N, C-alpha and C positions, 0 to 999 in steps of 0.2 A: 496257650490259647491262640496266639497269633498264627500258629502253623495251620490251624483249621479255620475255615471261614465261619463267621458268626452269622447265621441266618436271622433276619428280622421279619417275622410274619406280620403282614400289615404295615410294612415299612414305607408305604407311600403316604401314610398319614403324618401328622405333625410330629408326634412323639417318635415314631419310627424313623422318620427322616432326620430329626435332630440327633437321635442316638447314632444313626449311620454316619452323620457328619463328624461327630465327636470321636467315634471309634476309628473312622478312617483317618482322621487327623492324628490319632495316636499310633498309627501304623498297623491297625488291626484289619485283617481281611474281612470284608462285609459282603453278605449276599442278601439283597433286598427281595422279599417275597410279596406277592399280591395275588388276588384272585385272577387278575388279568396280567399275563406275563408282560404285555406291552407297557402297562403302567409301571411295573417294577423296573423295566429297562429304562424308561424315561426318568424315574426317580434316581436310578444309579447314575445316569448322565448328569443330573443336577448336582449330585454329591461330587462328582469328578470336576464339575465346573468351579466349585468353591474350595475343594481340597486338592492341591496339586499332587499328582502321583498317587491318588487314592486307588487302592486295590478293591474295587467294588463292582459287582455285577447284579443282575436282576433276573427273576424268573417267577414261575408259578409257585404258590406257597408250598404245595406238597413236594415239588421237585427241590425246593430250596433247603428243606430241613433234613433231607436224607444224609445219614452218616455224620451229622454234626454233633459233637459232644454237648453243646449248649445252644439253645434256641431262645430268642427273644420273641414274645408275642405282644404286639402293640395294637390291638384292635379295640374298637368301642364295645361296650357291654352288649349292645343289641346284636353284635356280630360274633360274639364269643362262642356260643354253642355251635353255630353253623360252621365256623372256622375250624373248631376242634373236630367236628364231624368230617370235614374235608381232609383233615390230617390223620384220621384214624388209622389208615394203612401206612402212613409215612413215618409216624413217630415210633421209636423203638425203645424197648426196656433199657434202662441205664441212662438215657438222655435226660438232660436237665432242661426243663421248660420254664422260662422266666415269664410269669404272668404280670402284666402291668395294668390290667383291666380295673376300672372303677365303675360300679353300678350307679352312675349319675342319672338323675331324673331327666336330664337334658337329652338322653338317648331316646326317650319316648315322648319328647315334646315338652317336658317339664323344665324346672329351673335348674341351672348348673350348681346351685348351692344346696341341693337336696339329694338324698340318696334313695335308691330303690331297695326294697327288702329282698334278700336272697335266702331261700330256704336253707341252704347249706351254711349260711353264716357270712360268707364273703364270696366275692367273685373268684378269688384264688382257690377256695375250697370247692367251689363248683367245678373249676378247671380240673382239680385233682380227681374229682368224681368222674369226669368225662373222658380223661385221657386213658390210653391203654395201660394195663398193669405194668408196673416197673418203671414208668416214666416219673421222674422226680420233679415235682412242681415247687418253684420258689417264687415268692411275691416281692416285687421291688419297683422302684422308679415312680411311685405315685405322687411324690411331693416335689419333683424336679420339673421346672418349666420347660415345656417343649419348645417354646419360642427362643428361650435363652440357649438351649442345647443347639439349636440350629444356627445360632449366630456366633461365629468363632471370635468376634470382637468382644464378646461378653466373657469376663473372667468368673468362672463358677467358684462358689465357696459354700458348700452345703453338704449335708449327709444324705445317703441313700439308705433307707430303712429296709432291711432284708428279713423276710419271714420264711420259714420252711421247716420241715420235719427231718430233713436229711442234712447232716452237718457238712459232708463233703460237697453236696450240691450247693449249699450256701457259700462255702469257701471258693468253689469254682466261679461263682458269680462275683464274689468279692475281688478275686484276682482280676477279673475283667473290669470292674468298676475302678479299681486302682490305676488302670491305664489312662483314665480320663482325668486330666489335671483339674483340681478343685473339687472333686467329688470324693467323699470318704464313705466306704460301706460300713454299716453298723448292724450287728446282729440284733434284731428286734424280737427274736423268739420263734416259737413254733408257728406253723401255718395258720392256726386258729387266730393268731394275733393280727393277721392280715385284715380282719374286719375292722380293727381299730385304726390301722394305718390307712386303709382305703378311705375311712371317714375323714382323714385329714385333708383330702383333696378338695371336697366342697368347702371346707373351712378356709383353706388357703385361697380358693377362688373368690370367696366373699371378701377376704382381706384385700386381695389384689384389686377387686372392683372398687372397694370403698376407699382405699388409699392410693390407688393407681401405681402399684408397685408389682414386682414379681417375687413374692415372698417364697422362701424355702424353709427347710428345717435344719437346725444344728443342735446336736445333743451336747450340752455343756458338761464339764467335769469328767469327760471320758477321754483318756489318753490313748487307749487301745481297745478295740472291740475283741471280745473273746468268742471264738467260734466253736 
């Protein structure tokens, strides 16, 4: 995985930036994408400022994903469909697209502790419907704090719940997650299970607000995840 850059579509946002920092610190080549190439270049510079020797660059979203085996997409729900439309000619059959989107009501001016209804069942299933045929969608990173990812002084200790219909695609993401100290990938089932995992995000937001913490998820009694 380290031989090919990992593009992060929407990498200028908090989650995308946090993942870029952690991956770069783990020695992974990162390519930050944005609708504006200048914004992506600026974000890449910020990563290099905090991660010595980081191999990271930036560019437009569509240019960033070309030829990459695995792509991370970290955009808010209200930008999901338009982003995928922009990537329609850039994504290729066989690529793994990791969707981190949560349909929070906050994206349309509502409360961050509430979810929007998605006809397909989940944001991830909507993504699978919108991408070109042959692109394998995996859902992940919904319960990991963007703020903690972006702060290398924080020691992570939580699980990343991974949903998807393609075993090899999930394993590819698991290999990448394993590069980040303190994160453990857990196979959470088929892509349809993403609707349950996405629902954990507003729950955790409510817990964090109420208790002033950065709560995550840890699956107990699991010594090894089966893929």
